[in-house]
C-alpha positions as CSV (number, residue, x, y, z in Angstrom):
1,M,92.7,93.4,154.5
2,T,94.0,90.0,154.1
3,D,95.9,89.4,151.0
4,A,93.3,87.1,149.4
5,Q,90.7,89.9,150.0
6,M,92.9,92.3,148.1
7,E,93.6,89.7,145.2
8,K,89.7,89.1,145.0
9,K,89.0,92.9,145.0
10,L,92.2,93.5,142.3
11,K,90.4,90.6,140.3
12,A,87.1,92.6,140.2
13,L,88.8,95.6,138.9
14,V,90.6,93.6,136.3
15,K,87.3,92.4,135.0
16,A,85.9,95.9,135.2
17,D,88.7,97.1,133.0
18,I,90.0,99.5,135.8
19,V,93.3,98.0,136.3
20,E,95.4,95.3,134.2
21,Q,97.2,92.2,135.7
22,G,100.8,91.8,134.8
23,R,103.2,88.7,134.5
24,L,102.7,87.9,138.3
25,N,99.7,87.2,140.5
26,F,100.5,90.6,142.7
27,D,101.7,92.5,139.5
28,Y,98.9,95.0,138.9
29,R,98.9,98.0,136.9
30,G,96.5,100.9,135.4
31,V,95.0,100.3,132.1
32,Q,97.2,101.6,129.5
33,D,94.7,104.1,128.1
34,N,95.7,107.4,127.7
35,I,92.4,109.2,128.5
36,F,91.9,107.0,131.6
37,S,95.0,108.0,132.8
38,K,94.3,111.7,132.3
39,V,90.9,111.4,133.8
40,F,92.0,109.3,136.8
41,R,95.0,111.7,137.6
42,G,92.6,114.6,137.0
43,V,90.2,113.4,139.8
44,Y,92.9,112.3,142.5
45,Q,95.6,114.9,141.5
46,K,95.7,116.0,145.3
47,E,96.1,112.5,146.4
48,I,99.2,111.9,144.3
49,E,102.6,112.8,145.5
50,H,104.3,115.7,143.6
51,F,101.6,116.1,140.9
52,E,101.6,119.2,138.8
53,N,98.3,120.6,137.4
54,G,99.8,121.5,133.9
55,Q,101.5,118.0,133.6
56,V,98.4,116.4,132.0
57,K,97.7,119.3,129.5
58,T,101.7,119.3,128.4
59,E,101.5,115.5,128.0
60,Y,98.4,115.9,125.8
61,Q,100.0,118.6,123.7
62,N,103.2,116.7,123.1
63,A,101.2,113.4,122.3
64,F,98.9,115.2,119.9
65,A,102.0,117.0,118.2
66,E,103.4,113.5,117.8
67,L,100.4,112.1,116.4
68,R,99.7,114.8,113.9
69,K,103.5,114.5,112.8
70,E,102.9,111.0,112.3
71,Y,99.3,111.8,110.4
72,H,101.0,114.1,107.9
73,R,103.8,111.7,107.1
74,L,101.2,108.9,106.6
75,Q,98.7,111.1,104.7
76,G,101.7,112.1,102.2
77,E,102.8,108.3,101.6
78,Y,99.1,107.7,101.1
79,N,98.7,110.6,98.5
80,Y,101.7,109.4,96.7
81,H,100.4,105.8,96.4
82,K,97.2,107.0,95.4
83,G,98.4,109.1,92.7
84,Y,101.1,106.6,91.4
85,F,98.2,104.0,91.1
86,A,96.0,106.4,89.1
87,E,98.8,107.1,86.7
88,Y,99.4,103.2,86.6
89,L,95.8,102.6,85.8
90,I,95.6,105.3,82.9
91,L,99.0,103.9,81.5
92,D,97.4,100.5,81.4
93,Q,94.3,102.0,79.5
94,L,96.6,103.6,76.8
95,R,98.7,100.6,76.7
96,Y,96.3,97.7,76.1
97,H,92.7,99.0,75.7
98,A,92.9,102.4,74.0
99,V,91.8,101.0,70.6
100,S,89.1,98.6,71.9
101,K,87.7,101.4,74.3
102,S,88.2,104.4,72.0
103,T,84.7,105.3,71.7
104,L,84.1,105.5,75.4
105,L,87.5,107.5,76.2
106,K,86.7,109.9,73.6
107,E,83.4,110.5,75.3
108,I,84.7,111.0,78.7
109,T,87.2,113.5,77.4
110,R,86.9,117.1,76.6
111,N,88.5,119.1,74.1
112,L,89.7,116.5,71.6
113,P,90.6,117.4,67.9
114,A,87.9,116.4,65.5
115,D,90.3,113.9,63.7
116,F,91.5,112.6,67.0
117,E,91.5,108.7,67.7
118,F,93.1,106.5,70.1
119,C,95.3,104.3,68.6
120,E,98.1,101.6,69.0
121,Y,101.2,103.1,70.6
122,E,104.8,102.4,70.5
123,S,105.3,103.0,74.0
124,V,103.4,103.9,76.9
125,W,105.6,105.1,80.1
126,R,106.0,107.9,82.7
127,Y,108.4,110.2,81.1
128,H,111.7,111.9,82.7
129,T,114.2,113.9,80.8
130,S,117.6,112.4,81.0
131,V,120.3,113.5,83.3
132,E,122.1,115.9,80.7
133,Y,119.6,118.5,81.1
134,A,120.0,121.1,84.1
135,K,116.4,121.0,85.5
136,G,114.5,117.4,85.1
137,I,111.4,117.5,83.3
138,S,108.8,114.8,83.9
139,V,105.3,113.9,83.0
140,D,103.1,111.3,84.1
141,I,102.1,109.9,80.8
142,L,103.9,109.9,77.4
143,A,102.4,107.5,74.6
144,S,104.3,107.6,71.6
145,A,101.8,106.8,68.6
146,R,103.1,104.0,66.4
147,S,101.8,105.7,63.2
148,P,103.1,109.2,62.3
149,D,99.4,110.0,61.0
150,D,98.3,109.1,64.8
151,Y,98.4,111.6,67.9
152,S,100.9,110.9,70.4
153,I,99.8,112.1,74.3
154,I,101.6,113.9,76.9
155,G,99.8,113.6,80.2
156,E,99.3,114.6,83.6
157,V,97.5,112.9,86.2
158,K,96.0,114.3,89.8
159,N,94.3,111.8,92.2
160,R,93.6,114.4,94.8
161,D,90.3,114.1,96.8
162,K,89.5,117.7,96.9
163,K,91.8,120.2,95.1
164,K,90.8,121.0,91.7
165,F,93.1,121.4,88.8
166,S,93.9,125.1,88.9
167,A,94.7,127.5,86.0
168,D,98.5,128.1,87.1
169,E,98.7,124.1,87.0
170,V,97.4,124.1,83.5
171,L,99.9,126.7,82.5
172,A,102.8,124.8,84.2
173,F,101.6,121.6,82.4
174,E,101.5,123.6,79.0
175,K,105.2,124.8,79.5
176,K,106.3,120.9,80.2
177,F,104.5,119.7,77.3
178,E,106.2,122.4,74.8
179,Q,109.6,121.2,76.0
180,I,109.0,117.7,76.1
181,K,107.5,117.9,72.4
182,K,110.5,119.6,71.3
183,C,113.0,117.2,73.2
184,E,111.1,114.3,71.6
185,S,110.8,115.8,68.1
186,L,106.9,115.5,68.3
187,T,104.7,116.9,65.6
188,R,101.3,115.5,66.2
189,V,100.8,115.4,69.9
190,L,98.0,115.9,72.1
191,G,98.0,117.5,75.7
192,F,96.0,115.7,78.2
193,I,95.1,116.3,81.9
194,F,93.1,113.9,84.5
195,S,92.1,115.4,87.6
196,R,89.8,113.2,89.5
197,P,88.6,116.2,91.8
198,G,87.9,118.2,88.5
199,F,89.2,121.4,87.4
200,T,88.4,125.2,88.4
201,R,86.6,127.3,86.1
202,D,89.7,129.2,84.8
203,A,91.6,126.0,84.0
204,E,88.6,124.5,82.0
205,T,88.8,127.9,80.1
206,L,92.7,127.7,79.6
207,C,92.3,123.9,78.6
208,R,89.7,124.8,76.1
209,E,91.5,127.6,74.4
210,K,95.0,126.1,74.4
211,G,93.3,122.8,72.9
212,I,94.3,120.5,75.9
213,A,92.2,117.4,76.5
214,C,91.0,116.9,79.7
215,S,88.9,114.8,82.0
216,Y,87.5,114.0,85.4
217,D,85.6,110.8,84.6
218,E,86.7,108.0,87.0
219,R,85.9,105.5,84.1
220,W,89.5,106.3,83.1
221,L,90.6,104.5,86.0
222,E,88.4,101.4,85.6
223,K,89.9,98.2,84.6
């Protein structure tokens, strides 16, 4: 066929999304689509010189492994930022709205002492022990009450999608709670856990027995 005839047919293939046109009029290539490429090569493998049957499978496996690796990296990064944002929202509640929203926050939080009231806090921040300690201890919330008659709060925040807060995590938190309470010389202080997906039955029982306040109500995360 003439060049003009070939050009006409190639233009039709471009419009049909089967090939792509490059930077020159006579520069064409297959559509850069992995599925299309594998299907095309699978059908015409005998016509393609030096084609190996296992090549498509190997390329798919390698591409999938790379995509899965990138997915896990992005998922980890997303979970980190999602958890950090939940911490920020709860810190914001305690720092600026605890007194005005005290009734609501008490309603959506279990295991509070009978005399507990949300109050004005001297400082509200994410806590980490100083470098002088051999092993760092950190919690998501340390709200120090301005008055010694009010409760300070040491808290943990989990903003996971599915995994409920477990009994082992409650015990780990209790250990940190006691260490920080001692480090900061706090006497009137409440342990608090927020877990958006909730708590296992054993974790709920432990929280109740140990007097650790807990909540999974998402109104804690509302502005």
